[in-house]
DRENKOL-724116 format. One line per field, with one value per atom (N, C-alpha, C, O): residue in one letter; x, y, z. Coordinates in Angstrom, 1 decimal, padded with zeros to 4 digits. Layout:
N
rest c(a  ...)
u c(X  ...)
v c(Y  ...)
w c(Z  ...)
END
This chain:
102
rest c(m  m  m  m  d  d  d  d  e  e  e  e  w  w  w  w  q  q  q  q  y  y  y  y  l  l  l  l  e  e  e  e  r  r  r  r  e  e  e  e  v  v  v  v  v  v  v  v  s  s  s  s  d  d  d  d  p  p  p  p  s  s  s  s  g  g  g  g  r  r  r  r  q  q  q  q  w  w  w  w  t  t  t  t  v  v  v  v  a  a  a  a  l  l  l  l  m  m  m  m  d  d  d  d  v  v  v  v  l  l  l  l  g  g  g  g  q  q  q  q  e  e  e  e  g  g  g  g  d  d  d  d  p  p  p  p  d  d  d  d  m  m  m  m  p  p  p  p  n  n  n  n  k  k  k  k  l  l  l  l  q  q  q  q  e  e  e  e  l  l  l  l  q  q  q  q  y  y  y  y  s  s  s  s  s  s  s  s  g  g  g  g  r  r  r  r  y  y  y  y  f  f  f  f  t  t  t  t  l  l  l  l  v  v  v  v  y  y  y  y  s  s  s  s  p  p  p  p  t  t  t  t  g  g  g  g  g  g  g  g  l  l  l  l  q  q  q  q  r  r  r  r  e  e  e  e  r  r  r  r  g  g  g  g  y  y  y  y  a  a  a  a  v  v  v  v  l  l  l  l  a  a  a  a  e  e  e  e  a  a  a  a  e  e  e  e  d  d  d  d  a  a  a  a  y  y  y  y  r  r  r  r  e  e  e  e  l  l  l  l  l  l  l  l  a  a  a  a  a  a  a  a  v  v  v  v  m  m  m  m  d  d  d  d  g  g  g  g  s  s  s  s  l  l  l  l  d  d  d  d  p  p  p  p  t  t  t  t  q  q  q  q  p  p  p  p  v  v  v  v  f  f  f  f  r  r  r  r  e  e  e  e  g  g  g  g  l  l  l  l  e  e  e  e  d  d  d  d)
u c(-011.8  -010.9  -011.3  -011.0  -012.1  -012.4  -014.1  -014.6  -014.7  -015.9  -015.7  -016.6  -014.4  -014.1  -014.5  -015.2  -014.8  -014.4  -013.2  -012.6  -012.4  -011.1  -010.7  -011.4  -010.2  -009.9  -009.3  -009.6  -008.0  -007.3  -007.0  -006.9  -007.0  -006.4  -006.0  -006.6  -005.1  -004.7  -003.9  -003.2  -004.1  -003.6  -002.2  -002.1  -001.1  000.2  000.9  000.4  002.0  002.9  003.6  003.3  004.8  006.0  006.4  005.9  008.2  008.8  009.5  010.4  008.6  008.7  007.1  006.8  006.5  004.9  004.0  003.0  004.0  002.8  001.8  002.3  000.4  -000.2  -000.5  -000.8  -000.3  -001.3  -001.7  -001.3  -003.1  -003.5  -003.1  -002.6  -003.1  -002.5  -003.1  -003.6  -003.8  -004.9  -004.8  -004.1  -005.7  -005.8  -007.1  -007.9  -007.2  -008.6  -008.8  -007.9  -010.2  -010.6  -011.6  -012.6  -011.4  -011.8  -012.9  -013.6  -013.2  -014.9  -015.4  -016.5  -014.8  -015.4  -016.0  -016.4  -016.2  -017.2  -018.9  -019.5  -019.1  -020.4  -021.6  -021.5  -022.5  -023.0  -022.3  -023.2  -021.3  -020.3  -021.3  -021.2  -022.0  -021.6  -021.0  -019.8  -021.3  -020.5  -019.5  -018.4  -020.0  -019.7  -019.7  -020.7  -018.4  -018.3  -018.3  -018.0  -018.8  -019.1  -017.9  -017.0  -017.9  -016.2  -015.9  -015.0  -016.4  -016.3  -015.3  -014.1  -016.0  -014.7  -013.3  -012.1  -014.0  -012.9  -011.4  -010.2  -011.9  -011.2  -010.2  -009.0  -011.1  -010.9  -009.5  -008.4  -010.0  -009.1  -008.6  -008.7  -008.2  -007.1  -005.0  -004.0  -005.2  -004.1  -004.4  -003.5  -005.0  -004.5  -005.4  -005.2  -006.9  -008.0  -007.9  -009.0  -006.9  -006.5  -005.5  -004.6  -005.8  -005.0  -004.5  -005.2  -003.0  -002.5  -002.7  -002.7  -002.9  -002.8  -002.0  -001.3  -002.0  -001.6  -002.1  -002.1  -002.7  -003.5  -003.2  -002.7  -003.5  -003.3  -004.8  -005.5  -004.8  -006.3  -006.9  -007.8  -006.7  -007.4  -008.3  -009.5  -007.4  -008.1  -006.8  -006.6  -006.5  -004.9  -004.7  -004.8  -004.5  -003.9  -003.0  -002.8  -001.6  -000.3  000.5  001.6  -000.2  000.4  -000.8  -001.9  -000.5  -001.5  -001.0  000.0  -001.0  -000.3  -001.5  -002.4  -001.3  -002.4  -001.5  -000.3  -002.6  -002.0  -003.7  -004.9  -002.8  -004.1  -004.2  -005.2  -003.0  -003.4  -003.5  -003.0  -003.8  -004.4  -003.1  -002.6  -002.6  -001.5  -000.7  -000.6  -000.3  000.8  000.5  001.3  -000.7  -001.2  -001.0  000.2  -001.6  -001.8  -000.4  -000.2  000.8  002.1  002.4  002.6  002.4  003.0  002.3  003.0  001.2  000.2  001.2  001.6  001.6  002.4  004.1  004.6  004.6  005.6  005.2  006.2  004.8  003.9  003.7  003.8  003.3  002.9  004.3  004.5  005.5  006.8  007.1  005.8  007.4  008.1  007.5  008.1  006.9  006.0  006.3  006.1  006.7  006.6  007.6  007.8  008.7  010.2  011.3  012.5  010.1  010.5  011.8  012.6  011.6  012.1  011.3  011.8  009.6  009.1  008.5  008.0  008.6  008.2  007.3  007.4  006.0  004.3  004.3  003.5  005.2  005.0  005.3  004.7  006.2  006.4  005.8  006.4  004.2  002.8  003.5  004.2  003.1  003.0  001.5  000.5  001.5  000.5  000.1  000.7  -000.7  -000.8  000.3  000.3  001.0  002.7  002.4  001.8  002.9  002.2  001.5  001.7  000.5  -000.7  000.4  001.4  -000.1  000.3  -000.8  -002.0  -000.3  -001.2  -001.7  -002.5)
v c(001.4  002.0  000.4  000.2  -000.7  -001.8  -002.1  -002.9  -000.3  -000.5  -000.2  -000.6  000.9  001.0  000.7  000.2  000.5  000.0  -000.1  001.0  -000.7  -000.8  -002.2  -003.1  -002.0  -002.4  -003.7  -004.8  -003.4  -004.6  -003.9  -002.9  -005.3  -005.1  -006.2  -006.9  -006.6  -007.8  -007.3  -006.3  -008.3  -008.0  -008.9  -010.0  -008.3  -008.6  -008.6  -008.1  -009.1  -009.3  -008.2  -007.9  -007.6  -006.6  -008.7  -009.7  -007.9  -009.0  -009.0  -009.7  -008.1  -007.9  -008.6  -008.6  -009.1  -010.1  -009.2  -009.8  -007.6  -007.1  -006.7  -006.4  -006.8  -007.0  -005.2  -004.0  -005.4  -004.3  -004.5  -005.2  -003.1  -004.1  -003.2  -002.1  -003.2  -003.0  -002.8  -003.8  -001.6  -001.5  -000.2  000.8  -000.5  000.6  000.4  -000.5  001.7  003.0  003.2  003.7  003.3  004.3  005.4  004.9  006.3  007.4  007.8  008.5  007.7  007.9  006.7  006.6  005.3  004.4  003.7  002.5  004.6  004.3  004.7  005.5  003.7  003.7  005.1  006.1  004.9  006.6  006.9  006.9  007.0  008.5  007.4  006.3  008.7  008.4  007.4  007.7  006.4  005.7  006.7  006.4  008.1  009.1  010.5  011.2  010.7  011.9  012.8  012.8  014.3  015.4  016.1  015.9  017.3  017.7  018.5  019.2  018.8  019.3  017.8  017.6  017.3  016.4  015.6  015.3  015.4  015.1  016.2  015.8  017.7  018.0  018.3  018.7  018.2  017.6  016.8  017.2  015.3  014.2  013.7  012.7  015.2  015.0  014.5  014.2  014.7  014.2  013.4  013.4  012.9  011.8  011.0  010.5  010.1  010.3  008.7  008.2  007.9  006.3  006.8  007.7  005.9  005.7  004.2  003.1  004.5  003.2  003.7  004.9  002.7  002.8  001.7  001.0  001.7  001.3  001.7  002.8  000.6  000.4  -000.4  -001.4  000.0  -000.6  -001.4  -001.2  -002.6  -003.5  -003.2  -003.9  -001.4  -000.8  000.1  000.4  000.3  000.9  003.0  003.9  003.0  004.0  003.9  002.8  005.0  005.0  005.5  006.5  004.8  005.0  005.6  006.1  005.4  005.7  006.1  005.6  006.7  007.5  007.9  008.6  007.8  008.2  008.2  007.4  009.1  009.4  009.2  009.4  008.7  009.1  009.0  008.7  009.3  010.2  009.0  008.8  008.1  007.0  005.2  005.0  004.7  003.6  002.5  001.8  002.6  001.6  002.2  001.4  003.1  003.3  002.8  002.1  003.4  003.1  001.8  001.6  000.6  -001.1  -001.3  -002.0  -000.7  -000.5  -000.8  -001.9  000.8  001.2  000.1  -000.1  -000.6  -001.3  -002.1  -002.2  -003.1  -004.1  -003.9  -004.8  -003.1  -002.4  -002.1  -002.5  -001.9  -001.6  -002.7  -002.7  -003.7  -005.3  -005.4  -005.4  -005.6  -006.2  -005.3  -005.2  -004.4  -003.5  -003.3  -002.6  -003.5  -004.0  -005.2  -005.6  -006.2  -007.3  -008.1  -009.0  -007.0  -007.5  -006.4  -006.5  -005.0  -004.6  -003.4  -002.8  -003.3  -002.3  -000.5  000.5  -000.4  000.5  000.1  -001.0  000.8  000.9  001.6  002.7  000.8  001.6  002.5  003.4  002.4  002.4  004.3  005.0  005.0  005.5  006.4  006.6  007.1  007.9  008.9  009.9  008.2  009.5  009.7  009.0  010.7  011.0  012.1  013.2  011.8  012.1  012.9  014.0  012.0  012.0  011.8  010.9  012.6  012.4  013.1  013.2  013.8  015.0  016.0  016.2  016.6  017.7  018.8  018.5  020.5  021.5  022.2  023.0)
w c(041.1  039.2  038.2  037.0  039.1  038.4  037.4  036.6  038.5  037.1  036.2  035.4  035.2  034.1  033.0  033.9  031.8  030.9  030.6  030.9  030.1  029.4  027.8  027.5  027.4  026.4  026.4  025.8  027.4  028.0  029.8  030.4  030.1  032.0  031.9  031.1  032.6  033.2  034.3  034.2  035.7  037.0  037.0  036.4  037.6  037.6  039.0  039.9  039.0  040.7  039.4  038.3  040.6  040.3  041.6  042.2  040.6  041.6  043.6  044.2  044.0  045.4  045.5  046.7  045.0  044.7  045.1  045.6  044.9  045.0  043.8  042.7  044.0  042.8  041.9  042.2  041.4  040.1  038.8  037.9  038.7  037.7  036.4  036.7  035.3  034.0  033.4  032.8  032.9  032.1  031.0  031.1  029.9  028.5  028.5  028.5  028.5  028.2  027.4  026.8  026.8  025.6  026.5  026.9  026.7  027.5  026.6  027.3  025.6  024.8  024.8  024.3  025.3  025.1  025.9  025.7  027.2  028.4  028.3  027.7  029.4  028.9  028.9  029.6  028.1  028.7  027.3  026.5  026.6  025.4  023.9  023.4  023.5  022.5  021.3  021.2  020.5  019.3  018.7  018.4  018.5  017.6  018.5  018.5  019.1  019.9  019.1  018.0  020.2  019.2  019.3  020.1  018.1  017.9  018.9  018.6  020.2  021.2  021.9  022.1  022.1  022.4  021.9  022.4  021.0  019.9  020.1  020.3  020.1  020.4  021.9  021.9  022.8  024.6  024.2  024.3  023.6  024.0  022.4  021.8  022.0  020.8  021.0  020.3  022.3  023.1  024.0  024.8  024.1  024.9  024.9  026.0  024.1  024.2  024.4  024.6  024.4  024.7  025.8  025.6  027.5  028.7  028.8  028.8  028.9  029.9  031.5  031.7  032.3  033.8  034.4  033.7  035.4  036.7  038.0  038.6  038.4  040.2  040.7  040.3  042.2  043.7  043.1  042.2  044.4  044.4  045.1  045.4  046.0  046.7  045.5  045.6  044.5  043.5  043.5  042.6  044.4  044.0  042.5  041.9  042.0  040.8  041.0  041.8  040.0  040.2  039.2  039.4  037.9  036.9  035.7  035.7  035.1  034.5  032.6  032.9  031.4  030.2  029.1  028.9  028.5  027.9  026.1  025.9  025.1  023.6  022.8  022.7  022.4  020.9  019.9  019.3  019.9  018.3  019.2  020.3  018.8  019.7  019.6  020.5  018.4  018.3  019.2  020.1  019.4  020.2  021.9  022.6  022.3  023.4  023.0  023.2  022.5  022.6  023.1  024.1  022.5  022.1  023.6  024.1  024.3  025.4  026.5  027.6  026.4  027.4  028.1  029.2  026.1  026.6  027.1  027.7  026.8  027.3  029.2  029.7  029.6  030.5  031.6  032.8  030.4  031.9  032.0  033.3  031.4  031.6  031.9  032.1  032.3  032.9  034.3  035.0  034.5  036.5  036.7  037.8  036.0  036.1  036.5  037.2  035.1  035.3  036.3  036.3  037.3  038.0  037.4  038.1  036.1  035.7  035.8  035.3  036.6  036.7  038.1  038.3  038.7  040.3  040.8  041.3  040.5  040.2  041.5  041.6  042.5  044.3  044.3  045.1  043.1  042.4  041.3  040.2  041.8  040.4  039.8  040.1  038.8  037.4  037.2  037.6  036.6  036.7  035.4  035.4  034.2  033.4  032.4  031.9  032.4  031.7  030.3  029.9  029.5  027.6  027.1  025.9  027.6  027.3  026.8  027.4  025.5  025.1  025.7  025.6  026.4  026.4  025.8  026.3)
END
């Protein structure tokens, strides 16, 4: 997981002392993707181009949520950081693809 390119990423500890990486990524901003995505990619990611992630030191993805708008994803990233650190979110309970439209 550490090989991906992230907009923001921080390693934090939960109240039990376990470390988690909390990250924000742009799926169209990865190496090899064009600066201007084609129309098919725009449609594919219109409901979740930006993702907040929580993963363990071994790379196990524990939480993933998509956002169409960067500002919303940035707010969610900051809230996720705080929730992991204060224990109001337990990353040991995985959640995947939350918030995406079908």
